[in-house]
BADREN-871749 format. One record per residue: x, y, z of N, C-alpha, C in turn; residue in three letters. Coordinates in Angstrom, 3 decimals, padded with zeros to 6 digits, always signed. Last residue first. Layout:
<rs>
{n.u=X	n.v=Y	n.w=Z	ca.u=X	ca.v=Y	ca.w=Z	c.u=X	c.v=Y	c.w=Z	rest=ala}
...
</rs>
This chain:
<rs>
{n.u=-005.702	n.v=+011.005	n.w=-012.747	ca.u=-006.020	ca.v=+011.129	ca.w=-014.176	c.u=-006.050	c.v=+012.577	c.w=-014.603	rest=asp}
{n.u=-003.043	n.v=+010.169	n.w=-010.616	ca.u=-004.251	ca.v=+010.970	ca.w=-010.847	c.u=-004.461	c.v=+011.084	c.w=-012.325	rest=asn}
{n.u=-001.878	n.v=+006.881	n.w=-010.113	ca.u=-001.708	ca.v=+008.161	ca.w=-010.786	c.u=-003.053	c.v=+008.868	c.w=-010.886	rest=ala}
{n.u=-000.931	n.v=+005.167	n.w=-007.108	ca.u=-001.798	ca.v=+005.354	ca.w=-008.270	c.u=-001.540	c.v=+006.729	c.w=-008.858	rest=ser}
{n.u=+000.415	n.v=+002.733	n.w=-004.983	ca.u=+000.601	ca.v=+004.011	ca.w=-005.669	c.u=-000.302	c.v=+004.028	c.w=-006.883	rest=ala}
{n.u=-000.353	n.v=+001.245	n.w=-001.826	ca.u=-000.351	ca.v=+001.236	ca.w=-003.282	c.u=-000.190	c.v=+002.651	c.w=-003.831	rest=glu}
{n.u=+000.117	n.v=-000.852	n.w=+000.774	ca.u=+000.359	ca.v=+000.525	ca.w=+000.370	c.u=+000.498	c.v=+000.488	c.w=-001.132	rest=leu}
{n.u=-002.321	n.v=-003.163	n.w=+001.943	ca.u=-001.219	ca.v=-002.838	ca.w=+001.047	c.u=-001.116	c.v=-001.334	c.w=+000.873	rest=phe}
{n.u=-003.558	n.v=-005.761	n.w=+004.053	ca.u=-003.429	ca.v=-004.341	ca.w=+003.741	c.u=-002.194	c.v=-004.106	c.w=+002.886	rest=tyr}
{n.u=-006.025	n.v=-008.200	n.w=+004.502	ca.u=-004.637	ca.v=-007.940	ca.w=+004.116	c.u=-004.592	c.v=-006.494	c.w=+003.638	rest=asp}
{n.u=-008.354	n.v=-008.887	n.w=+007.204	ca.u=-007.943	ca.v=-008.238	ca.w=+005.960	c.u=-006.433	c.v=-008.244	c.w=+005.767	rest=phe}
{n.u=-008.860	n.v=-010.190	n.w=+009.632	ca.u=-009.857	ca.v=-010.258	ca.w=+008.553	c.u=-009.339	c.v=-009.784	c.w=+007.201	rest=ser}
{n.u=-006.701	n.v=-009.796	n.w=+011.260	ca.u=-007.309	ca.v=-011.122	ca.w=+011.252	c.u=-008.257	c.v=-011.287	c.w=+010.076	rest=glu}
{n.u=-006.000	n.v=-007.136	n.w=+011.141	ca.u=-005.162	ca.v=-008.089	ca.w=+010.412	c.u=-005.728	c.v=-009.505	c.w=+010.414	rest=phe}
{n.u=-007.331	n.v=-004.389	n.w=+010.983	ca.u=-007.900	ca.v=-005.664	ca.w=+011.442	c.u=-007.182	c.v=-006.755	c.w=+010.653	rest=asp}
{n.u=-006.536	n.v=-001.010	n.w=+011.764	ca.u=-006.183	ca.v=-002.265	ca.w=+011.120	c.u=-006.871	c.v=-003.454	c.w=+011.797	rest=phe}
{n.u=-008.084	n.v=+001.900	n.w=+011.090	ca.u=-007.906	ca.v=+000.942	ca.w=+012.180	c.u=-007.673	c.v=-000.408	c.w=+011.512	rest=glu}
{n.u=-007.171	n.v=+005.047	n.w=+009.759	ca.u=-007.471	ca.v=+003.629	ca.w=+009.568	c.u=-007.253	c.v=+002.883	c.w=+010.872	rest=ile}
{n.u=-006.339	n.v=+007.807	n.w=+008.294	ca.u=-007.360	ca.v=+007.406	ca.w=+009.259	c.u=-007.761	c.v=+005.962	c.w=+008.996	rest=asp}
{n.u=-002.747	n.v=+008.223	n.w=+007.998	ca.u=-004.106	ca.v=+008.113	ca.w=+007.458	c.u=-005.055	c.v=+007.650	c.w=+008.556	rest=cys}
{n.u=-000.351	n.v=+008.396	n.w=+009.318	ca.u=-000.442	ca.v=+009.034	ca.w=+008.006	c.u=-001.832	c.v=+008.960	c.w=+007.381	rest=leu}
{n.u=-000.399	n.v=+006.922	n.w=+011.589	ca.u=-000.106	ca.v=+008.351	ca.w=+011.755	c.u=-000.320	c.v=+009.122	c.w=+010.454	rest=lys}
{n.u=-000.689	n.v=+004.393	n.w=+010.560	ca.u=-001.846	ca.v=+004.994	ca.w=+011.216	c.u=-001.637	c.v=+006.493	c.w=+011.453	rest=gln}
{n.u=+001.935	n.v=+003.837	n.w=+009.807	ca.u=+000.944	ca.v=+004.118	ca.w=+008.767	c.u=-000.282	c.v=+004.791	c.w=+009.368	rest=ile}
{n.u=+003.061	n.v=+003.259	n.w=+012.314	ca.u=+003.530	ca.v=+004.423	ca.w=+011.554	c.u=+002.537	c.v=+004.822	c.w=+010.464	rest=gln}
{n.u=+001.623	n.v=+000.948	n.w=+013.011	ca.u=+001.597	ca.v=+002.124	ca.w=+013.888	c.u=+002.035	c.v=+003.382	c.w=+013.146	rest=ala}
{n.u=+002.225	n.v=-000.896	n.w=+010.827	ca.u=+000.879	ca.v=-000.381	ca.w=+011.100	c.u=+000.865	c.v=+000.895	c.w=+011.937	rest=ala}
{n.u=+004.601	n.v=-002.185	n.w=+010.378	ca.u=+004.443	ca.v=-000.850	ca.w=+009.792	c.u=+003.155	c.v=-000.150	c.w=+010.245	rest=gln}
{n.u=+004.227	n.v=-004.587	n.w=+011.773	ca.u=+005.462	ca.v=-003.826	ca.w=+011.990	c.u=+005.358	c.v=-002.400	c.w=+011.453	rest=ala}
{n.u=+001.967	n.v=-005.729	n.w=+010.756	ca.u=+001.849	ca.v=-005.076	ca.w=+012.062	c.u=+003.092	c.v=-004.246	c.w=+012.380	rest=ser}
{n.u=+002.342	n.v=-004.798	n.w=+007.286	ca.u=+002.285	ca.v=-005.759	ca.w=+008.385	c.u=+002.111	c.v=-004.995	c.w=+009.689	rest=thr}
{n.u=+001.369	n.v=-004.241	n.w=+004.057	ca.u=+001.526	ca.v=-003.610	ca.w=+005.365	c.u=+001.352	c.v=-004.698	c.w=+006.420	rest=ile}
{n.u=+002.921	n.v=-004.852	n.w=+000.968	ca.u=+002.056	ca.v=-005.340	ca.w=+002.030	c.u=+002.398	c.v=-004.650	c.w=+003.344	rest=gln}
{n.u=+002.976	n.v=-002.638	n.w=-001.670	ca.u=+003.741	ca.v=-003.154	ca.w=-000.540	c.u=+002.794	c.v=-003.598	c.w=+000.561	rest=phe}
{n.u=+003.161	n.v=-002.306	n.w=-005.114	ca.u=+002.256	ca.v=-002.509	ca.w=-003.991	c.u=+003.037	c.v=-003.190	c.w=-002.875	rest=ser}
{n.u=+005.307	n.v=+000.170	n.w=-006.663	ca.u=+004.725	ca.v=-001.157	ca.w=-006.520	c.u=+003.737	c.v=-001.171	c.w=-005.357	rest=asp}
{n.u=+006.543	n.v=+002.558	n.w=-006.529	ca.u=+005.348	ca.v=+002.508	ca.w=-007.365	c.u=+004.645	c.v=+001.156	c.w=-007.257	rest=phe}
{n.u=+008.878	n.v=+003.513	n.w=-005.154	ca.u=+007.793	ca.v=+002.790	ca.w=-004.482	c.u=+006.482	c.v=+002.881	c.w=-005.253	rest=met}
{n.u=+011.177	n.v=+004.472	n.w=-006.251	ca.u=+010.045	ca.v=+005.401	ca.w=-006.144	c.u=+008.817	c.v=+004.790	c.w=-005.479	rest=pro}
{n.u=+014.359	n.v=+003.939	n.w=-005.060	ca.u=+013.117	ca.v=+003.228	ca.w=-005.355	c.u=+011.933	c.v=+004.178	c.w=-005.186	rest=asp}
{n.u=+016.539	n.v=+005.355	n.w=-004.176	ca.u=+016.318	ca.v=+005.319	ca.w=-005.622	c.u=+015.005	c.v=+004.629	c.w=-006.011	rest=ser}
{n.u=+016.734	n.v=+004.897	n.w=-001.474	ca.u=+016.235	ca.v=+006.203	ca.w=-001.920	c.u=+015.901	c.v=+006.203	c.w=-003.405	rest=glu}
{n.u=+015.654	n.v=+001.476	n.w=-000.829	ca.u=+016.667	ca.v=+002.494	ca.w=-001.122	c.u=+016.017	c.v=+003.797	c.w=-001.614	rest=pro}
{n.u=+013.542	n.v=+000.383	n.w=+001.859	ca.u=+013.789	ca.v=+000.537	ca.w=+000.427	c.u=+014.834	c.v=+001.616	c.w=+000.203	rest=met}
{n.u=+012.425	n.v=-000.440	n.w=+004.301	ca.u=+013.870	ca.v=-000.538	ca.w=+004.070	c.u=+014.210	c.v=-000.501	c.w=+002.587	rest=asn}
{n.u=+009.839	n.v=+000.200	n.w=+004.746	ca.u=+010.087	ca.v=-001.070	ca.w=+004.044	c.u=+011.569	c.v=-001.263	c.w=+003.734	rest=trp}
{n.u=+010.058	n.v=+002.620	n.w=+006.039	ca.u=+009.206	ca.v=+001.591	ca.w=+006.641	c.u=+009.419	c.v=+000.217	c.w=+006.017	rest=leu}
{n.u=+011.584	n.v=+004.183	n.w=+004.297	ca.u=+012.185	ca.v=+003.679	ca.w=+005.526	c.u=+011.372	c.v=+002.572	c.w=+006.181	rest=gly}
{n.u=+009.727	n.v=+004.942	n.w=+002.416	ca.u=+010.819	ca.v=+004.057	ca.w=+002.009	c.u=+011.448	c.v=+003.408	c.w=+003.241	rest=gln}
{n.u=+008.210	n.v=+006.742	n.w=+003.893	ca.u=+007.640	ca.v=+005.419	ca.w=+003.609	c.u=+008.696	c.v=+004.444	c.w=+003.094	rest=ile}
{n.u=+010.142	n.v=+008.819	n.w=+004.105	ca.u=+009.472	ca.v=+008.293	ca.w=+005.291	c.u=+008.884	c.v=+006.907	c.w=+005.020	rest=gln}
{n.u=+010.780	n.v=+009.464	n.w=+001.504	ca.u=+011.806	ca.v=+008.822	ca.w=+002.335	c.u=+011.207	c.v=+008.219	c.w=+003.607	rest=ser}
{n.u=+008.424	n.v=+010.726	n.w=+000.718	ca.u=+008.774	ca.v=+009.443	ca.w=+000.124	c.u=+009.801	c.v=+008.728	c.w=+000.991	rest=leu}
{n.u=+006.543	n.v=+012.089	n.w=+003.445	ca.u=+007.642	ca.v=+012.180	ca.w=+002.482	c.u=+007.916	c.v=+010.781	c.w=+001.938	rest=ser}
{n.u=+003.152	n.v=+013.202	n.w=+003.856	ca.u=+004.255	ca.v=+012.288	ca.w=+004.147	c.u=+005.360	c.v=+012.565	c.w=+003.141	rest=phe}
{n.u=-000.189	n.v=+013.930	n.w=+004.521	ca.u=+001.149	ca.v=+014.470	ca.w=+004.306	c.u=+002.234	c.v=+013.486	c.w=+004.767	rest=ser}
{n.u=-002.108	n.v=+010.941	n.w=+004.198	ca.u=-002.014	ca.v=+012.394	ca.w=+004.332	c.u=-000.564	c.v=+012.791	c.w=+004.088	rest=arg}
{n.u=-003.105	n.v=+008.377	n.w=+001.975	ca.u=-002.163	ca.v=+008.867	ca.w=+002.976	c.u=-002.234	c.v=+010.385	c.w=+003.000	rest=leu}
{n.u=-006.557	n.v=+007.364	n.w=+001.499	ca.u=-005.306	ca.v=+007.998	ca.w=+001.051	c.u=-004.403	c.v=+008.360	c.w=+002.230	rest=pro}
{n.u=-007.971	n.v=+004.176	n.w=+001.730	ca.u=-007.875	ca.v=+005.481	ca.w=+002.374	c.u=-006.540	c.v=+006.095	c.w=+001.942	rest=val}
{n.u=-010.308	n.v=+001.661	n.w=+000.732	ca.u=-009.027	ca.v=+002.352	ca.w=+000.613	c.u=-009.115	c.v=+003.691	c.w=+001.331	rest=ser}
{n.u=-011.748	n.v=-001.678	n.w=+000.568	ca.u=-011.740	ca.v=-000.249	ca.w=+000.852	c.u=-010.365	c.v=+000.335	c.w=+000.649	rest=gly}
{n.u=-011.666	n.v=-004.080	n.w=-000.721	ca.u=-012.794	ca.v=-003.827	ca.w=+000.171	c.u=-012.901	c.v=-002.335	c.w=+000.438	rest=val}
{n.u=-010.749	n.v=-004.975	n.w=-004.031	ca.u=-010.505	ca.v=-004.211	ca.w=-002.817	c.u=-011.797	c.v=-004.024	c.w=-002.032	rest=ala}
{n.u=-011.432	n.v=-008.325	n.w=-005.227	ca.u=-011.218	ca.v=-006.890	ca.w=-005.324	c.u=-011.066	c.v=-006.241	c.w=-003.962	rest=gly}
{n.u=-014.053	n.v=-010.769	n.w=-004.808	ca.u=-012.706	ca.v=-010.351	ca.w=-005.197	c.u=-012.625	c.v=-008.838	c.w=-005.219	rest=his}
{n.u=-015.835	n.v=-012.603	n.w=-002.210	ca.u=-015.717	ca.v=-011.765	ca.w=-003.401	c.u=-014.287	c.v=-011.330	c.w=-003.641	rest=gly}
{n.u=-015.695	n.v=-014.300	n.w=-000.076	ca.u=-016.316	ca.v=-012.996	ca.w=+000.134	c.u=-016.243	c.v=-012.084	c.w=-001.090	rest=arg}
{n.u=-014.394	n.v=-016.654	n.w=-000.631	ca.u=-015.662	ca.v=-016.750	ca.w=+000.081	c.u=-016.384	c.v=-015.421	c.w=+000.212	rest=ser}
{n.u=-012.121	n.v=-015.862	n.w=-001.958	ca.u=-013.000	ca.v=-016.843	ca.w=-002.604	c.u=-014.357	c.v=-016.939	c.w=-001.907	rest=ser}
{n.u=-010.636	n.v=-014.153	n.w=-000.318	ca.u=-011.480	ca.v=-013.572	ca.w=-001.369	c.u=-012.423	c.v=-014.565	c.w=-002.028	rest=pro}
{n.u=-009.743	n.v=-014.024	n.w=+002.649	ca.u=-010.264	ca.v=-015.157	ca.w=+001.894	c.u=-011.199	c.v=-014.642	c.w=+000.804	rest=asp}
{n.u=-009.047	n.v=-011.492	n.w=+003.506	ca.u=-008.024	ca.v=-012.545	ca.w=+003.517	c.u=-008.462	c.v=-013.747	c.w=+002.693	rest=lys}
{n.u=-010.140	n.v=-008.737	n.w=+001.585	ca.u=-010.473	ca.v=-009.856	ca.w=+002.471	c.u=-009.363	c.v=-010.895	c.w=+002.396	rest=his}
{n.u=-008.000	n.v=-005.867	n.w=+001.414	ca.u=-008.673	ca.v=-006.978	ca.w=+000.747	c.u=-009.028	c.v=-008.025	c.w=+001.797	rest=tyr}
{n.u=-007.263	n.v=-002.347	n.w=+001.254	ca.u=-007.376	ca.v=-003.622	ca.w=+001.944	c.u=-008.313	c.v=-004.570	c.w=+001.220	rest=trp}
{n.u=-004.865	n.v=+000.182	n.w=+000.789	ca.u=-005.971	ca.v=-000.575	ca.w=+000.200	c.u=-006.046	c.v=-001.900	c.w=+000.926	rest=val}
{n.u=-003.711	n.v=+003.334	n.w=+001.340	ca.u=-003.794	ca.v=+002.013	ca.w=+001.935	c.u=-005.044	c.v=+001.365	c.w=+001.355	rest=val}
{n.u=-002.085	n.v=+005.246	n.w=-001.237	ca.u=-003.210	ca.v=+004.937	ca.w=-000.374	c.u=-003.045	c.v=+003.550	c.w=+000.213	rest=glu}
{n.u=-000.590	n.v=+007.971	n.w=-002.894	ca.u=-000.464	ca.v=+006.668	ca.w=-002.254	c.u=-001.610	c.v=+006.480	c.w=-001.280	rest=arg}
{n.u=-000.359	n.v=+009.467	n.w=-006.106	ca.u=-000.816	ca.v=+009.483	ca.w=-004.723	c.u=-000.709	c.v=+008.068	c.w=-004.191	rest=phe}
{n.u=+001.267	n.v=+011.372	n.w=-008.570	ca.u=+001.158	ca.v=+010.084	ca.w=-007.894	c.u=+000.600	c.v=+010.300	c.w=-006.492	rest=ile}
{n.u=+001.951	n.v=+013.597	n.w=-009.914	ca.u=+000.555	ca.v=+013.177	ca.w=-009.997	c.u=+000.306	c.v=+011.846	c.w=-009.314	rest=asn}
{n.u=+004.649	n.v=+013.844	n.w=-009.688	ca.u=+003.840	ca.v=+014.865	ca.w=-009.044	c.u=+002.372	c.v=+014.507	c.w=-009.039	rest=gly}
{n.u=+005.691	n.v=+011.854	n.w=-011.301	ca.u=+005.596	ca.v=+011.584	ca.w=-009.878	c.u=+004.816	c.v=+012.643	c.w=-009.126	rest=ser}
{n.u=+006.099	n.v=+011.651	n.w=-013.994	ca.u=+004.768	ca.v=+012.001	ca.w=-013.546	c.u=+004.597	c.v=+011.876	c.w=-012.049	rest=gly}
{n.u=+008.680	n.v=+010.801	n.w=-014.253	ca.u=+008.371	ca.v=+012.145	ca.w=-014.723	c.u=+006.986	c.v=+012.590	c.w=-014.277	rest=ser}
{n.u=+008.581	n.v=+008.163	n.w=-013.426	ca.u=+009.156	ca.v=+009.151	ca.w=-012.536	c.u=+008.793	c.v=+010.560	c.w=-012.963	rest=leu}
{n.u=+005.485	n.v=+006.507	n.w=-014.247	ca.u=+006.818	ca.v=+007.014	ca.w=-014.580	c.u=+007.283	c.v=+008.041	c.w=-013.557	rest=ser}
{n.u=+003.821	n.v=+003.432	n.w=-014.080	ca.u=+003.936	ca.v=+004.796	ca.w=-013.594	c.u=+005.349	c.v=+005.281	c.w=-013.840	rest=leu}
{n.u=+004.056	n.v=+000.796	n.w=-014.769	ca.u=+003.688	ca.v=+001.720	ca.w=-015.834	c.u=+003.746	c.v=+003.177	c.w=-015.380	rest=ser}
{n.u=+004.541	n.v=-000.705	n.w=-012.496	ca.u=+005.685	ca.v=-000.322	ca.w=-013.312	c.u=+005.338	c.v=+000.664	c.w=-014.427	rest=arg}
{n.u=+002.860	n.v=-001.696	n.w=-010.488	ca.u=+002.760	ca.v=-000.292	ca.w=-010.867	c.u=+003.903	c.v=+000.177	c.w=-011.776	rest=lys}
{n.u=+003.186	n.v=-004.206	n.w=-009.485	ca.u=+002.022	ca.v=-003.962	ca.w=-010.323	c.u=+002.011	c.v=-002.572	c.w=-010.931	rest=thr}
{n.u=+004.708	n.v=-006.424	n.w=-007.563	ca.u=+005.041	ca.v=-005.497	ca.w=-008.629	c.u=+003.868	c.v=-005.360	c.w=-009.590	rest=glu}
{n.u=+004.389	n.v=-006.502	n.w=-004.236	ca.u=+003.751	ca.v=-007.031	ca.w=-005.431	c.u=+003.983	c.v=-006.030	c.w=-006.549	rest=val}
{n.u=+005.926	n.v=-007.473	n.w=-001.362	ca.u=+005.965	ca.v=-006.488	ca.w=-002.427	c.u=+005.376	c.v=-007.137	c.w=-003.665	rest=arg}
{n.u=+005.130	n.v=-009.482	n.w=+000.342	ca.u=+005.688	ca.v=-008.256	ca.w=+000.883	c.u=+005.605	c.v=-007.153	c.w=-000.141	rest=arg}
{n.u=+003.042	n.v=-012.215	n.w=+001.108	ca.u=+003.492	ca.v=-011.226	ca.w=+000.136	c.u=+004.055	c.v=-010.011	c.w=+000.848	rest=leu}
{n.u=+001.968	n.v=-013.830	n.w=+003.016	ca.u=+003.409	ca.v=-013.916	ca.w=+002.828	c.u=+003.928	c.v=-012.896	c.w=+001.819	rest=ser}
{n.u=-000.749	n.v=-013.568	n.w=+002.939	ca.u=-000.052	ca.v=-012.925	ca.w=+004.045	c.u=+001.455	c.v=-012.944	c.w=+003.848	rest=ala}
{n.u=-001.743	n.v=-012.927	n.w=-000.436	ca.u=-001.476	ca.v=-013.822	ca.w=+000.681	c.u=-000.669	c.v=-013.087	c.w=+001.730	rest=ser}
{n.u=-004.168	n.v=-012.134	n.w=-002.717	ca.u=-003.159	ca.v=-011.573	ca.w=-001.824	c.u=-002.972	c.v=-012.544	c.w=-000.672	rest=his}
{n.u=-004.821	n.v=-012.790	n.w=-006.095	ca.u=-004.987	ca.v=-013.175	ca.w=-004.702	c.u=-003.850	c.v=-012.594	c.w=-003.884	rest=ala}
{n.u=-006.127	n.v=-010.779	n.w=-008.552	ca.u=-004.902	ca.v=-011.275	ca.w=-007.965	c.u=-005.160	c.v=-011.611	c.w=-006.508	rest=met}
</rs>
């Protein structure tokens, strides 16, 4: 899937269920802005440290009822707050960043 700078929310995680939310982890995943010239797929990822769901819902103005299982593009508007939750230095000129949810196996 190509990621463009205009994406805000990419619905990819609908298979995750609320009943398994204890096994859900969230991470920042980044992709080259131009995947055709540098390959496809994620370049890297880093998990979020301690955070509350309401804390990240607030960064994207999502309602409390949204479990945020989708992929959410991280912009410079969210970067400072996300940096407090994980060890990352953003390079928005080279990469697109997304907050993604995954289930532990």
